[in-house]
C-alpha positions as a Python dict, from the first residue, in 0.01 Angstrom:
ca = {
    (1, 'M'): (0, 0, 0),
    (2, 'F'): (-30, -357, -50),
    (3, 'P'): (-299, -608, 98),
    (4, 'I'): (-245, -736, 452),
    (5, 'Y'): (-278, -1143, 304),
    (6, 'L'): (7, -1012, 51),
    (7, 'Q'): (237, -819, 358),
    (8, 'L'): (214, -1172, 555),
    (9, 'A'): (354, -1349, 257),
    (10, 'Y'): (653, -1148, 193),
    (11, 'V'): (763, -1192, 574),
    (12, 'F'): (693, -1535, 543),
    (13, 'M'): (892, -1552, 225),
    (14, 'T'): (1152, -1344, 438),
    (15, 'V'): (1178, -1603, 706),
    (16, 'A'): (1205, -1883, 544),
    (17, 'L'): (1523, -1695, 302),
    (18, 'G'): (1672, -1689, 670),
    (19, 'I'): (1580, -2050, 700),
    (20, 'G'): (1784, -2092, 390),
    (21, 'T'): (2040, -1930, 476),
    (22, 'G'): (2072, -2097, 818),
    (23, 'L'): (2086, -2431, 644),
    (24, 'L'): (2335, -2297, 372),
    (25, 'Y'): (2578, -2208, 637),
    (26, 'D'): (2545, -2517, 848),
    (27, 'I'): (2603, -2745, 479),
    (28, 'Y'): (2934, -2488, 453),
    (29, 'A'): (3024, -2551, 806),
    (30, 'L'): (2993, -2931, 785),
    (31, 'L'): (3177, -2924, 470),
    (32, 'F'): (3446, -2735, 607),
    (33, 'H'): (3481, -2939, 888),
    (34, 'W'): (3622, -3236, 756),
    (35, 'R'): (3855, -3021, 486),
    (36, 'K'): (3952, -2849, 757),
    (37, 'P'): (4196, -2607, 504),
    (38, 'K'): (4403, -2306, 665),
    (39, 'G'): (4558, -1999, 625),
    (40, 'F'): (4458, -1730, 340),
    (41, 'F'): (4254, -2070, 173),
    (42, 'R'): (4025, -2084, 461),
    (43, 'W'): (3982, -1664, 446),
    (44, 'L'): (3909, -1707, 86),
    (45, 'W'): (3635, -1952, 149),
    (46, 'D'): (3441, -1787, 393),
    (47, 'I'): (3475, -1465, 186),
    (48, 'S'): (3342, -1601, -60),
    (49, 'F'): (3047, -1773, 97),
    (50, 'W'): (2923, -1507, 258),
    (51, 'I'): (2967, -1301, -56),
    (52, 'F'): (2721, -1582, -188),
    (53, 'I'): (2489, -1529, 117),
    (54, 'F'): (2512, -1169, 21),
    (55, 'I'): (2405, -1187, -335),
    (56, 'L'): (2135, -1458, -282),
    (57, 'I'): (1983, -1265, 15),
    (58, 'Y'): (1999, -972, -205),
    (59, 'Y'): (1835, -1117, -550),
    (60, 'F'): (1557, -1292, -372),
    (61, 'L'): (1469, -975, -196),
    (62, 'M'): (1486, -813, -538),
    (63, 'R'): (1246, -1035, -638),
    (64, 'I'): (984, -1079, -333),
    (65, 'L'): (1002, -731, -214),
    (66, 'G'): (1152, -520, -499),
    (67, 'G'): (1410, -356, -354),
    (68, 'D'): (1202, -262, -77),
    (69, 'F'): (1448, -274, 261),
    (70, 'R'): (1273, -165, 551),
    (71, 'L'): (1348, -284, 920),
    (72, 'W'): (1102, -594, 927),
    (73, 'V'): (1300, -761, 663),
    (74, 'L'): (1610, -723, 829),
    (75, 'L'): (1403, -919, 1155),
    (76, 'A'): (1257, -1148, 932),
    (77, 'L'): (1598, -1285, 817),
    (78, 'G'): (1653, -1246, 1187),
    (79, 'A'): (1399, -1488, 1321),
    (80, 'G'): (1441, -1714, 1034),
    (81, 'Q'): (1792, -1777, 1140),
    (82, 'L'): (1664, -1786, 1485),
    (83, 'I'): (1373, -2054, 1402),
    (84, 'Y'): (1671, -2320, 1216),
    (85, 'H'): (1873, -2295, 1514),
    (86, 'K'): (1634, -2353, 1746),
    (87, 'V'): (1402, -2578, 1578),
    (88, 'W'): (1615, -2768, 1316),
    (89, 'R'): (1951, -2785, 1486),
    (90, 'T'): (1792, -2947, 1821),
    (91, 'N'): (1531, -3186, 1669),
    (92, 'K'): (1703, -3551, 1714),
    (93, 'K'): (1527, -3706, 1361),
    (94, 'I'): (1753, -3463, 1197),
    (95, 'L'): (2026, -3450, 1407),
    (96, 'S'): (2095, -3781, 1348),
    (97, 'W'): (2100, -3745, 1013),
    (98, 'R'): (2329, -3482, 1026),
    (99, 'R'): (2564, -3738, 1204),
    (100, 'K'): (2543, -4000, 935),
    (101, 'L'): (2607, -3683, 694),
    (102, 'A'): (2937, -3599, 848),
    (103, 'G'): (3030, -3975, 853),
    (104, 'L'): (3003, -4003, 501),
    (105, 'L'): (3153, -3686, 448),
    (106, 'K'): (3462, -3825, 725),
    (107, 'K'): (3529, -4136, 515),
    (108, 'S'): (3485, -3971, 201),
    (109, 'A'): (3796, -3728, 307),
    (110, 'N'): (3970, -4017, 499),
    (111, 'K'): (3902, -4164, 101),
    (112, 'D'): (4053, -3872, -59),
    (113, 'K'): (4385, -3868, 126),
    (114, 'L'): (4493, -4261, 113),
    (115, 'Q'): (4420, -4224, -273),
}
């Protein structure tokens, strides 16, 4: 059995992994909001993104926990997602930064269409 401080460190690292995957999903959604691929290409990009997320989570859980996968791991990943969506998505400073980034992406997409 691991000491309690090590177990708590594992929980916090797993929550941080959940926050990171929430951020990656937000970036993915933001990029595809402006590009709007249709049909098969959208399906292909979605599947590719989720396979990438699965591999990322698998890699970090193997590195952090040595492959010990239990119910608390799913709960900690879910808690990380919840923290990301409740705290970071509602923060006014972060929302203004996201709007600026979205505006830059939209301008970039429009320049690509004109050329």
